[in-house]
C-alpha atoms as a printed R data frame, in Angstrom:
    type eleno elety resid chain resno       x       y       z
1   ATOM     1    CA   MET     A     1   0.142  -0.167  -0.062
2   ATOM     2    CA   ARG     A     2   1.261   3.662  -0.773
3   ATOM     3    CA   PRO     A     3   2.300   5.575   2.481
4   ATOM     4    CA   LEU     A     4  -0.826   8.345   2.247
5   ATOM     5    CA   PRO     A     5  -3.340   6.099   2.825
6   ATOM     6    CA   ALA     A     6  -1.854   4.252   5.774
7   ATOM     7    CA   ILE     A     7  -0.871   7.590   7.313
8   ATOM     8    CA   LEU     A     8  -3.901   8.920   6.955
9   ATOM     9    CA   ALA     A     9  -5.352   5.625   8.413
10  ATOM    10    CA   ALA     A    10  -2.901   6.094  11.268
11  ATOM    11    CA   VAL     A    11  -3.950   9.558  11.750
12  ATOM    12    CA   ALA     A    12  -7.797   8.131  11.780
13  ATOM    13    CA   ALA     A    13  -6.924   5.564  14.432
14  ATOM    14    CA   GLY     A    14  -5.401   8.094  16.217
15  ATOM    15    CA   VAL     A    15  -7.725  10.453  16.532
16  ATOM    16    CA   LEU     A    16 -10.536   8.057  17.547
17  ATOM    17    CA   THR     A    17  -8.239   6.475  20.123
18  ATOM    18    CA   THR     A    18  -7.327   9.994  21.808
19  ATOM    19    CA   VAL     A    19 -11.216  11.099  21.743
20  ATOM    20    CA   LEU     A    20 -12.433   7.286  22.967
21  ATOM    21    CA   THR     A    21 -10.115   7.021  25.586
22  ATOM    22    CA   SER     A    22 -10.399  10.488  26.884
23  ATOM    23    CA   TRP     A    23 -14.306  10.562  26.870
24  ATOM    24    CA   LEU     A    24 -14.918   6.875  27.407
25  ATOM    25    CA   MET     A    25 -12.474   6.608  30.666
26  ATOM    26    CA   VAL     A    26 -12.684  10.120  31.583
27  ATOM    27    CA   MET     A    27  -8.618  10.504  30.650
28  ATOM    28    CA   PRO     A    28  -6.317  13.813  30.566
29  ATOM    29    CA   LEU     A    29  -5.830  14.769  27.113
30  ATOM    30    CA   PHE     A    30  -2.245  14.069  27.828
31  ATOM    31    CA   TRP     A    31  -2.542  10.561  28.623
32  ATOM    32    CA   ALA     A    32  -4.845   9.963  25.912
33  ATOM    33    CA   ILE     A    33  -2.619  10.632  23.216
34  ATOM    34    CA   VAL     A    34   0.406   9.133  24.431
35  ATOM    35    CA   VAL     A    35  -2.133   5.900  24.520
36  ATOM    36    CA   ALA     A    36  -2.960   6.428  20.747
37  ATOM    37    CA   ILE     A    37   0.486   7.272  19.140
38  ATOM    38    CA   PRO     A    38   1.133   3.310  19.716
39  ATOM    39    CA   VAL     A    39  -2.322   2.658  18.006
40  ATOM    40    CA   ALA     A    40  -1.447   5.339  15.135
41  ATOM    41    CA   ALA     A    41   1.921   3.276  14.941
42  ATOM    42    CA   VAL     A    42   0.489  -0.452  14.729
43  ATOM    43    CA   THR     A    43  -2.379   0.736  12.286
44  ATOM    44    CA   ALA     A    44   0.363   2.252   9.959
45  ATOM    45    CA   MET     A    45   2.708  -0.564   9.954
46  ATOM    46    CA   ALA     A    46  -0.271  -2.660   9.661
47  ATOM    47    CA   THR     A    47  -1.908  -0.817   6.497
48  ATOM    48    CA   MET     A    48   1.838  -0.661   4.851
49  ATOM    49    CA   VAL     A    49   2.483  -4.329   4.914
50  ATOM    50    CA   ALA     A    50  -1.433  -5.437   4.384
51  ATOM    51    CA   GLY     A    51  -0.541  -5.364   0.645
52  ATOM    52    CA   VAL     A    52   2.458  -7.482   0.938
53  ATOM    53    CA   ALA     A    53   0.254  -9.937   2.621
54  ATOM    54    CA   ALA     A    54  -2.302 -10.233   0.438
55  ATOM    55    CA   PRO     A    55  -2.843 -13.156  -1.729
56  ATOM    56    CA   MET     A    56  -1.776 -13.371  -5.835
57  ATOM    57    CA   TRP     A    57  -4.451 -14.933  -7.458
58  ATOM    58    CA   SER     A    58  -2.651 -15.946 -10.714
59  ATOM    59    CA   ALA     A    59  -2.353 -19.181 -12.276
60  ATOM    60    CA   LEU     A    60   1.105 -21.217 -12.186
61  ATOM    61    CA   PRO     A    61   2.569 -21.486 -14.832
62  ATOM    62    CA   ALA     A    62   2.377 -24.973 -16.573
63  ATOM    63    CA   PRO     A    63   5.395 -27.367 -15.518
64  ATOM    64    CA   ALA     A    64   7.424 -28.072 -18.224
65  ATOM    65    CA   GLU     A    65   6.521 -31.514 -18.081
66  ATOM    66    CA   SER     A    66   3.115 -30.829 -18.852
67  ATOM    67    CA   LEU     A    67   0.937 -33.341 -21.255
68  ATOM    68    CA   THR     A    68   1.544 -30.830 -24.864
69  ATOM    69    CA   THR     A    69   5.212 -31.086 -24.008
70  ATOM    70    CA   HIS     A    70   4.634 -35.104 -23.897
71  ATOM    71    CA   GLN     A    71   2.022 -35.124 -26.960
72  ATOM    72    CA   VAL     A    72   4.902 -33.304 -28.899
73  ATOM    73    CA   SER     A    73   7.361 -35.028 -28.244
74  ATOM    74    CA   SER     A    74   5.203 -38.303 -29.260
75  ATOM    75    CA   LEU     A    75   4.418 -37.294 -32.159
76  ATOM    76    CA   SER     A    76   8.040 -36.564 -33.038
77  ATOM    77    CA   ALA     A    77   8.807 -39.900 -32.234
78  ATOM    78    CA   ARG     A    78   6.005 -41.373 -34.407
79  ATOM    79    CA   LEU     A    79   7.101 -39.029 -37.361
80  ATOM    80    CA   GLU     A    80  10.370 -39.830 -36.902
81  ATOM    81    CA   GLU     A    81   9.280 -44.049 -36.902
82  ATOM    82    CA   ALA     A    82   6.744 -43.416 -39.755
83  ATOM    83    CA   ALA     A    83   9.725 -41.898 -42.196
84  ATOM    84    CA   LYS     A    84  11.379 -45.053 -41.651
85  ATOM    85    CA   ASP     A    85   8.435 -47.413 -42.067
86  ATOM    86    CA   PRO     A    86   5.734 -46.921 -44.285
87  ATOM    87    CA   SER     A    87   3.427 -49.277 -42.580
88  ATOM    88    CA   ARG     A    88   4.038 -47.048 -39.540
89  ATOM    89    CA   PHE     A    89   2.911 -44.112 -41.158
90  ATOM    90    CA   ARG     A    90  -0.393 -45.918 -42.845
91  ATOM    91    CA   ASN     A    91  -1.462 -47.075 -39.520
92  ATOM    92    CA   ARG     A    92   0.037 -44.694 -36.764
93  ATOM    93    CA   VAL     A    93   0.035 -40.981 -38.878
94  ATOM    94    CA   GLN     A    94  -2.263 -41.293 -41.655
95  ATOM    95    CA   PRO     A    95  -5.501 -42.004 -39.747
96  ATOM    96    CA   ARG     A    96  -4.821 -38.906 -37.162
97  ATOM    97    CA   LEU     A    97  -4.110 -36.927 -40.157
98  ATOM    98    CA   ARG     A    98  -7.458 -37.951 -41.976
99  ATOM    99    CA   ARG     A    99  -9.674 -37.189 -39.029
100 ATOM   100    CA   LEU     A   100  -7.602 -33.913 -38.900
101 ATOM   101    CA   ALA     A   101  -8.871 -32.918 -42.541
102 ATOM   102    CA   ALA     A   102 -12.324 -34.253 -42.228
103 ATOM   103    CA   ASP     A   103 -12.979 -32.002 -39.595
104 ATOM   104    CA   THR     A   104 -11.562 -29.309 -41.165
105 ATOM   105    CA   LEU     A   105 -13.490 -29.939 -44.144
106 ATOM   106    CA   ARG     A   106 -16.774 -30.678 -42.165
107 ATOM   107    CA   HIS     A   107 -16.831 -26.971 -40.761
108 ATOM   108    CA   ARG     A   108 -16.859 -25.656 -44.680
109 ATOM   109    CA   GLY     A   109 -19.368 -28.314 -45.445
110 ATOM   110    CA   VAL     A   110 -17.448 -30.408 -47.694
111 ATOM   111    CA   SER     A   111 -17.092 -34.310 -46.745
112 ATOM   112    CA   LEU     A   112 -13.475 -35.975 -47.138
113 ATOM   113    CA   THR     A   113 -14.997 -38.449 -49.651
114 ATOM   114    CA   ASP     A   114 -16.579 -35.772 -51.765
115 ATOM   115    CA   GLU     A   115 -14.903 -35.013 -55.130
116 ATOM   116    CA   HIS     A   116 -14.907 -31.510 -53.743
117 ATOM   117    CA   ALA     A   117 -12.876 -32.437 -51.120
118 ATOM   118    CA   ARG     A   118  -9.464 -33.205 -53.515
119 ATOM   119    CA   HIS     A   119  -9.740 -29.678 -54.795
120 ATOM   120    CA   VAL     A   120 -10.278 -27.931 -51.128
121 ATOM   121    CA   LEU     A   121  -7.192 -29.604 -49.865
122 ATOM   122    CA   GLY     A   122  -4.944 -30.058 -52.565
123 ATOM   123    CA   ASP     A   123  -3.915 -32.912 -55.010
124 ATOM   124    CA   GLU     A   124  -0.805 -33.761 -52.791
125 ATOM   125    CA   LEU     A   125  -2.684 -33.375 -49.680
126 ATOM   126    CA   HIS     A   126  -5.524 -35.403 -50.621
127 ATOM   127    CA   ALA     A   127  -3.442 -38.108 -52.182
128 ATOM   128    CA   LEU     A   128  -0.890 -38.266 -48.584
129 ATOM   129    CA   ILE     A   129  -4.105 -38.428 -46.655
130 ATOM   130    CA   THR     A   130  -6.500 -40.887 -48.401
131 ATOM   131    CA   ASP     A   131  -3.714 -42.702 -50.479
132 ATOM   132    CA   ARG     A   132  -2.898 -46.284 -49.033
133 ATOM   133    CA   ASP     A   133   0.752 -46.377 -51.046
134 ATOM   134    CA   ALA     A   134   1.497 -42.561 -49.971
135 ATOM   135    CA   ARG     A   135   4.856 -42.170 -48.481
136 ATOM   136    CA   LEU     A   136   5.504 -39.167 -45.317
137 ATOM   137    CA   PRO     A   137   7.125 -36.363 -47.207
138 ATOM   138    CA   SER     A   138  10.082 -34.284 -45.970
139 ATOM   139    CA   PRO     A   139   9.261 -32.537 -42.603
140 ATOM   140    CA   ARG     A   140   9.384 -29.166 -44.401
141 ATOM   141    CA   ARG     A   141   6.729 -30.152 -46.949
142 ATOM   142    CA   LEU     A   142   4.804 -31.759 -44.141
143 ATOM   143    CA   ALA     A   143   4.782 -28.583 -42.478
144 ATOM   144    CA   GLU     A   144   3.895 -26.731 -45.760
145 ATOM   145    CA   LEU     A   145   1.009 -28.919 -46.555
146 ATOM   146    CA   LEU     A   146  -0.588 -28.790 -42.722
147 ATOM   147    CA   GLY     A   147  -0.168 -25.075 -42.665
148 ATOM   148    CA   ARG     A   148  -2.465 -25.353 -46.118
149 ATOM   149    CA   LEU     A   149  -4.732 -27.256 -44.056
150 ATOM   150    CA   GLU     A   150  -5.053 -24.816 -41.252
151 ATOM   151    CA   GLU     A   151  -5.816 -22.066 -44.031
152 ATOM   152    CA   LYS     A   152  -8.637 -23.731 -44.974
């Protein structure tokens, strides 16, 4: 908290304490002020420190070993295996790419089995997703194809 509000709160507490002790306890003004000084000091310190003790309600950052990190490393390993073994590409990667393309096309009102899907996706991406003998392209080319899928 900034010092000005803390000082104002301390002065208000001191004045209130002075008035109450001199009126309720019928204390001489000098002694009422002497009693009010520690009350005002404690009030000033408490209001200055109150902001430090306030809880922080922001979300904690995701740990480095989050699910997303695991998924990315798993996908990277699957793509590496698929580049070496075409059957792994057909069994693991191609069905996922097909589902991704089908979902994207569904949002545009096109089915993957329609002839219009080949036009929307492009011949190369359509063949990569649907052709049984398709092979995994280079990482750069795959990124270009998937980038085009995201644009669609």
